C-alpha positions as YAML, in Angstrom:
chain: A
units: angstrom
residues:
- id: 1
  name: UNK
  ca: [87.39, -129.99, -7.95]
- id: 2
  name: UNK
  ca: [84.66, -129.33, -10.47]
- id: 3
  name: UNK
  ca: [83.74, -127.09, -13.37]
- id: 4
  name: UNK
  ca: [81.51, -124.07, -12.78]
- id: 5
  name: UNK
  ca: [79.58, -123.29, -15.96]
- id: 6
  name: UNK
  ca: [77.59, -120.06, -15.97]
- id: 7
  name: UNK
  ca: [74.51, -119.47, -18.09]
- id: 8
  name: UNK
  ca: [74.49, -115.81, -19.20]
- id: 9
  name: UNK
  ca: [70.85, -116.05, -20.30]
- id: 10
  name: UNK
  ca: [69.47, -116.79, -16.86]
- id: 11
  name: UNK
  ca: [72.10, -114.88, -14.84]
- id: 12
  name: UNK
  ca: [71.18, -117.01, -11.85]
- id: 13
  name: UNK
  ca: [74.70, -118.16, -11.10]
- id: 14
  name: UNK
  ca: [73.83, -121.84, -11.03]
- id: 15
  name: UNK
  ca: [76.70, -124.26, -10.70]
- id: 16
  name: UNK
  ca: [76.73, -127.96, -11.51]
- id: 17
  name: UNK
  ca: [79.64, -129.57, -9.68]
- id: 18
  name: UNK
  ca: [80.56, -132.20, -7.16]
- id: 19
  name: UNK
  ca: [79.68, -131.24, -3.60]
- id: 20
  name: UNK
  ca: [82.35, -130.54, -1.02]
- id: 21
  name: UNK
  ca: [83.92, -133.78, 0.24]
- id: 22
  name: UNK
  ca: [82.94, -132.80, 3.77]
- id: 23
  name: UNK
  ca: [79.27, -132.95, 2.83]
- id: 24
  name: UNK
  ca: [77.08, -135.94, 3.55]
- id: 25
  name: UNK
  ca: [76.92, -138.61, 0.90]
- id: 26
  name: UNK
  ca: [74.09, -138.84, -1.58]
- id: 27
  name: UNK
  ca: [73.48, -135.29, -2.78]
- id: 28
  name: UNK
  ca: [75.72, -135.09, -5.84]
- id: 29
  name: UNK
  ca: [73.06, -136.41, -8.23]
- id: 30
  name: UNK
  ca: [69.96, -134.68, -6.92]
- id: 31
  name: UNK
  ca: [67.45, -133.16, -9.32]
- id: 32
  name: UNK
  ca: [68.23, -129.64, -8.21]
- id: 33
  name: UNK
  ca: [70.69, -126.86, -9.00]
- id: 34
  name: UNK
  ca: [73.72, -125.92, -6.98]
- id: 35
  name: UNK
  ca: [74.36, -122.19, -6.62]
- id: 36
  name: UNK
  ca: [77.60, -120.30, -6.16]
- id: 37
  name: UNK
  ca: [77.91, -118.87, -2.64]
- id: 38
  name: UNK
  ca: [78.84, -115.52, -4.18]
- id: 39
  name: UNK
  ca: [75.52, -115.49, -6.06]
- id: 40
  name: UNK
  ca: [73.50, -115.98, -2.89]
- id: 41
  name: UNK
  ca: [75.61, -113.57, -0.90]
- id: 42
  name: UNK
  ca: [74.93, -110.89, -3.49]
- id: 43
  name: UNK
  ca: [71.23, -111.78, -3.64]
- id: 44
  name: UNK
  ca: [70.84, -111.31, 0.12]
- id: 45
  name: UNK
  ca: [73.05, -108.19, 0.27]
- id: 46
  name: UNK
  ca: [75.66, -110.13, 2.23]
- id: 47
  name: UNK
  ca: [73.02, -111.68, 4.52]
- id: 48
  name: UNK
  ca: [72.07, -108.32, 5.98]
- id: 49
  name: UNK
  ca: [69.77, -108.22, 9.01]
- id: 50
  name: UNK
  ca: [67.23, -106.23, 6.99]
- id: 51
  name: UNK
  ca: [66.66, -109.29, 4.83]
- id: 52
  name: UNK
  ca: [65.98, -111.71, 7.69]
- id: 53
  name: UNK
  ca: [62.60, -113.42, 7.32]
- id: 54
  name: UNK
  ca: [62.86, -115.66, 10.37]
- id: 55
  name: UNK
  ca: [65.06, -117.68, 12.67]
- id: 56
  name: UNK
  ca: [64.86, -121.30, 13.77]
- id: 57
  name: UNK
  ca: [66.76, -124.03, 15.50]
- id: 58
  name: UNK
  ca: [68.66, -124.90, 12.32]
- id: 59
  name: UNK
  ca: [69.57, -121.40, 11.17]
- id: 60
  name: UNK
  ca: [68.28, -118.14, 9.68]
- id: 61
  name: UNK
  ca: [66.06, -117.53, 6.65]
- id: 62
  name: UNK
  ca: [66.83, -114.53, 4.43]
- id: 63
  name: UNK
  ca: [65.01, -112.91, 1.55]
- id: 64
  name: UNK
  ca: [67.02, -112.48, -1.62]
- id: 65
  name: UNK
  ca: [66.76, -111.21, -5.19]
- id: 66
  name: UNK
  ca: [68.62, -112.89, -8.03]
- id: 67
  name: UNK
  ca: [70.02, -110.88, -10.93]
- id: 68
  name: UNK
  ca: [67.10, -111.92, -13.14]
- id: 69
  name: UNK
  ca: [64.68, -110.35, -10.64]
- id: 70
  name: UNK
  ca: [63.45, -113.59, -9.09]
- id: 71
  name: UNK
  ca: [62.72, -113.37, -5.37]
- id: 72
  name: UNK
  ca: [64.04, -116.22, -3.25]
- id: 73
  name: UNK
  ca: [64.14, -117.36, 0.36]
- id: 74
  name: UNK
  ca: [67.50, -118.61, 1.60]
- id: 75
  name: UNK
  ca: [67.87, -120.85, 4.63]
- id: 76
  name: UNK
  ca: [71.41, -120.51, 5.97]
- id: 77
  name: UNK
  ca: [72.04, -123.48, 8.23]
- id: 78
  name: UNK
  ca: [73.84, -122.83, 11.48]
- id: 79
  name: UNK
  ca: [77.39, -124.13, 11.68]
- id: 80
  name: UNK
  ca: [76.77, -125.00, 15.33]
- id: 81
  name: UNK
  ca: [73.68, -127.12, 14.72]
- id: 82
  name: UNK
  ca: [74.32, -130.81, 15.41]
- id: 83
  name: UNK
  ca: [71.35, -131.68, 13.19]
- id: 84
  name: UNK
  ca: [72.35, -129.30, 10.40]
- id: 85
  name: UNK
  ca: [73.92, -131.93, 8.14]
- id: 86
  name: UNK
  ca: [70.94, -134.22, 8.59]
- id: 87
  name: UNK
  ca: [68.46, -131.46, 7.78]
- id: 88
  name: UNK
  ca: [70.48, -130.30, 4.79]
- id: 89
  name: UNK
  ca: [70.67, -133.78, 3.30]
- id: 90
  name: UNK
  ca: [67.02, -134.49, 4.05]
- id: 91
  name: UNK
  ca: [65.74, -131.35, 2.36]
- id: 92
  name: UNK
  ca: [67.99, -131.65, -0.69]
- id: 93
  name: UNK
  ca: [67.22, -135.33, -1.28]
- id: 94
  name: UNK
  ca: [63.49, -135.22, -0.51]
- id: 95
  name: UNK
  ca: [62.17, -131.81, -1.51]
- id: 96
  name: UNK
  ca: [64.00, -131.85, -4.85]
- id: 97
  name: UNK
  ca: [61.83, -134.82, -5.84]
- id: 98
  name: UNK
  ca: [58.54, -133.25, -4.73]
- id: 99
  name: UNK
  ca: [56.41, -131.02, -6.97]
- id: 100
  name: UNK
  ca: [53.05, -129.78, -5.71]
- id: 101
  name: UNK
  ca: [51.38, -126.38, -5.51]
- id: 102
  name: UNK
  ca: [50.88, -126.78, -1.75]
- id: 103
  name: UNK
  ca: [54.54, -127.51, -1.03]
- id: 104
  name: UNK
  ca: [57.26, -124.88, -0.99]
- id: 105
  name: UNK
  ca: [59.49, -125.43, -4.03]
- id: 106
  name: UNK
  ca: [63.21, -125.99, -3.56]
- id: 107
  name: UNK
  ca: [65.12, -124.12, -6.27]
- id: 108
  name: UNK
  ca: [68.55, -125.36, -5.31]
- id: 109
  name: UNK
  ca: [71.28, -125.42, -2.71]
- id: 110
  name: UNK
  ca: [74.78, -124.16, -2.01]
- id: 111
  name: UNK
  ca: [77.57, -126.18, -0.47]
- id: 112
  name: UNK
  ca: [80.87, -124.33, -0.30]
- id: 113
  name: UNK
  ca: [83.34, -124.65, 2.57]
- id: 114
  name: UNK
  ca: [81.36, -124.52, 5.80]
- id: 115
  name: UNK
  ca: [78.35, -122.90, 4.16]
- id: 116
  name: UNK
  ca: [75.16, -124.91, 3.73]
- id: 117
  name: UNK
  ca: [72.35, -122.97, 2.07]
- id: 118
  name: UNK
  ca: [68.92, -124.05, 0.86]
- id: 119
  name: UNK
  ca: [67.27, -121.83, -1.76]
- id: 120
  name: UNK
  ca: [63.48, -121.80, -2.07]
- id: 121
  name: UNK
  ca: [60.80, -119.89, -3.90]
- id: 122
  name: UNK
  ca: [59.84, -116.77, -1.97]
- id: 123
  name: UNK
  ca: [56.38, -116.93, -0.36]
- id: 124
  name: UNK
  ca: [55.31, -113.34, 0.46]
- id: 125
  name: UNK
  ca: [52.61, -113.63, 3.12]
- id: 126
  name: UNK
  ca: [54.76, -115.18, 5.82]
- id: 127
  name: UNK
  ca: [53.70, -118.18, 7.91]
- id: 128
  name: UNK
  ca: [50.34, -119.11, 9.36]
- id: 129
  name: UNK
  ca: [51.44, -118.53, 12.95]
- id: 130
  name: UNK
  ca: [52.04, -114.86, 12.10]
- id: 131
  name: UNK
  ca: [48.26, -114.53, 11.76]
- id: 132
  name: UNK
  ca: [46.62, -116.98, 14.14]
- id: 133
  name: UNK
  ca: [48.50, -115.92, 17.27]
- id: 134
  name: UNK
  ca: [47.76, -112.21, 16.79]
- id: 135
  name: UNK
  ca: [44.09, -111.20, 17.39]
- id: 136
  name: UNK
  ca: [44.35, -108.20, 15.06]
- id: 137
  name: UNK
  ca: [45.90, -110.13, 12.16]
- id: 138
  name: UNK
  ca: [43.69, -113.15, 12.76]
- id: 139
  name: UNK
  ca: [40.62, -110.98, 12.16]
- id: 140
  name: UNK
  ca: [41.72, -110.52, 8.54]
- id: 141
  name: UNK
  ca: [41.46, -114.27, 7.88]
- id: 142
  name: UNK
  ca: [37.76, -114.86, 7.30]
- id: 143
  name: UNK
  ca: [36.15, -118.28, 7.19]
- id: 144
  name: UNK
  ca: [36.52, -118.53, 3.42]
- id: 145
  name: UNK
  ca: [40.26, -118.00, 3.69]
- id: 146
  name: UNK
  ca: [40.53, -120.38, 6.62]
- id: 147
  name: UNK
  ca: [38.81, -123.09, 4.61]
- id: 148
  name: UNK
  ca: [41.14, -122.38, 1.68]
- id: 149
  name: UNK
  ca: [44.22, -122.64, 3.91]
- id: 150
  name: UNK
  ca: [43.06, -125.88, 5.55]
- id: 151
  name: UNK
  ca: [42.15, -127.37, 2.17]
- id: 152
  name: UNK
  ca: [45.60, -126.55, 0.82]
- id: 153
  name: UNK
  ca: [47.32, -128.18, 3.80]
- id: 154
  name: UNK
  ca: [45.17, -131.29, 3.36]
- id: 155
  name: UNK
  ca: [46.02, -131.47, -0.35]
- id: 156
  name: UNK
  ca: [49.70, -131.13, 0.40]
- id: 157
  name: UNK
  ca: [49.58, -133.91, 2.97]
- id: 158
  name: UNK
  ca: [47.59, -136.16, 0.64]
- id: 159
  name: UNK
  ca: [50.28, -135.69, -1.99]
- id: 160
  name: UNK
  ca: [53.05, -136.50, 0.50]
- id: 161
  name: UNK
  ca: [51.30, -139.56, 1.90]
- id: 162
  name: UNK
  ca: [49.73, -141.08, -1.21]
- id: 163
  name: UNK
  ca: [50.24, -139.29, -4.53]
- id: 164
  name: UNK
  ca: [53.95, -138.48, -4.82]
- id: 165
  name: UNK
  ca: [56.54, -140.90, -6.17]
- id: 166
  name: UNK
  ca: [57.93, -140.93, -2.62]
- id: 167
  name: UNK
  ca: [55.85, -141.48, 0.50]
- id: 168
  name: UNK
  ca: [56.75, -138.83, 3.04]
- id: 169
  name: UNK
  ca: [55.86, -138.25, 6.70]
- id: 170
  name: UNK
  ca: [56.57, -134.61, 7.53]
- id: 171
  name: UNK
  ca: [56.90, -135.10, 11.33]
- id: 172
  name: UNK
  ca: [57.03, -131.37, 12.14]
- id: 173
  name: UNK
  ca: [53.79, -129.94, 10.78]
- id: 174
  name: UNK
  ca: [52.86, -126.76, 12.64]
- id: 175
  name: UNK
  ca: [51.62, -123.25, 11.93]
- id: 176
  name: UNK
  ca: [55.12, -121.82, 11.54]
- id: 177
  name: UNK
  ca: [55.84, -124.37, 8.79]
- id: 178
  name: UNK
  ca: [52.77, -123.39, 6.76]
- id: 179
  name: UNK
  ca: [53.62, -120.51, 4.42]
- id: 180
  name: UNK
  ca: [51.07, -118.36, 2.58]
- id: 181
  name: UNK
  ca: [51.55, -117.04, -0.94]
- id: 182
  name: UNK
  ca: [50.19, -113.83, -2.48]
- id: 183
  name: UNK
  ca: [46.72, -115.40, -2.87]
- id: 184
  name: UNK
  ca: [46.84, -116.89, 0.64]
- id: 185
  name: UNK
  ca: [47.33, -120.41, -0.70]
- id: 186
  name: UNK
  ca: [49.04, -122.58, 1.89]
- id: 187
  name: UNK
  ca: [52.41, -124.23, 1.24]
- id: 188
  name: UNK
  ca: [53.99, -126.80, 3.54]
- id: 189
  name: UNK
  ca: [57.65, -126.10, 4.30]
- id: 190
  name: UNK
  ca: [60.61, -127.32, 6.36]
- id: 191
  name: UNK
  ca: [61.25, -130.99, 5.60]
- id: 192
  name: UNK
  ca: [64.35, -131.33, 7.76]
- id: 193
  name: UNK
  ca: [62.72, -133.94, 10.00]
- id: 194
  name: UNK
  ca: [60.75, -135.71, 7.28]
- id: 195
  name: UNK
  ca: [61.22, -139.38, 6.51]
- id: 196
  name: UNK
  ca: [60.12, -141.81, 3.82]
- id: 197
  name: UNK
  ca: [58.08, -144.93, 4.41]
- id: 198
  name: UNK
  ca: [57.65, -147.91, 2.12]
- id: 199
  name: UNK
  ca: [54.55, -148.38, 0.00]
- id: 200
  name: UNK
  ca: [53.13, -151.29, 2.00]
- id: 201
  name: UNK
  ca: [53.79, -149.65, 5.35]
- id: 202
  name: UNK
  ca: [50.60, -148.45, 7.02]
- id: 203
  name: UNK
  ca: [52.16, -147.09, 10.19]
- id: 204
  name: UNK
  ca: [55.27, -145.04, 10.75]
- id: 205
  name: UNK
  ca: [57.11, -145.65, 14.00]
- id: 206
  name: UNK
  ca: [59.91, -143.14, 14.45]
- id: 207
  name: UNK
  ca: [61.00, -144.57, 17.84]
- id: 208
  name: UNK
  ca: [61.52, -141.06, 19.16]
- id: 209
  name: UNK
  ca: [59.70, -137.77, 19.58]
- id: 210
  name: UNK
  ca: [60.60, -135.10, 17.02]
- id: 211
  name: UNK
  ca: [59.33, -131.68, 16.06]
- id: 212
  name: UNK
  ca: [58.17, -128.84, 18.25]
...
């Protein structure tokens, strides 16, 4: 049992407390904020279908609006996913420690009962695959924008591999995991399969095939 302080100035409904005992170990001291489930439920209008941004193997992503007007993206992990706990722990522990303009920013998480939610900044222009696999939409991405997108991805990867305080291998980099902001800057997302490697390690051997 924990205390649930509420900051009336931000009206974001953040909660600092100990995670549910059923959760995986290691997330109680992360550098991120834990949200009330009621706050996220209200922000997404009770997870209505109209707010669905996308669906994946680990769950559904919803758009939401906090009381202070901030737009968010909420990944609601599936209760039936065998990898859900692993992905949840991975994203909370890793992404909370990463700060770069070409990575999607994790704002916090929610862990109440059987609910596992990841709360991110909202990136308005959807994912790269929305454009490149549609001839009509692809025509709107000229060579200048393509170069900008590729450059952003490269900068994000350079940060993950060399410049961050952690060394991260994403392991599931694909067009659907590249999000585009209002200025069409690319942001790498979905770190559920990512892993760290030590500083003197030049090769990462995962021993199994991951990603799609």
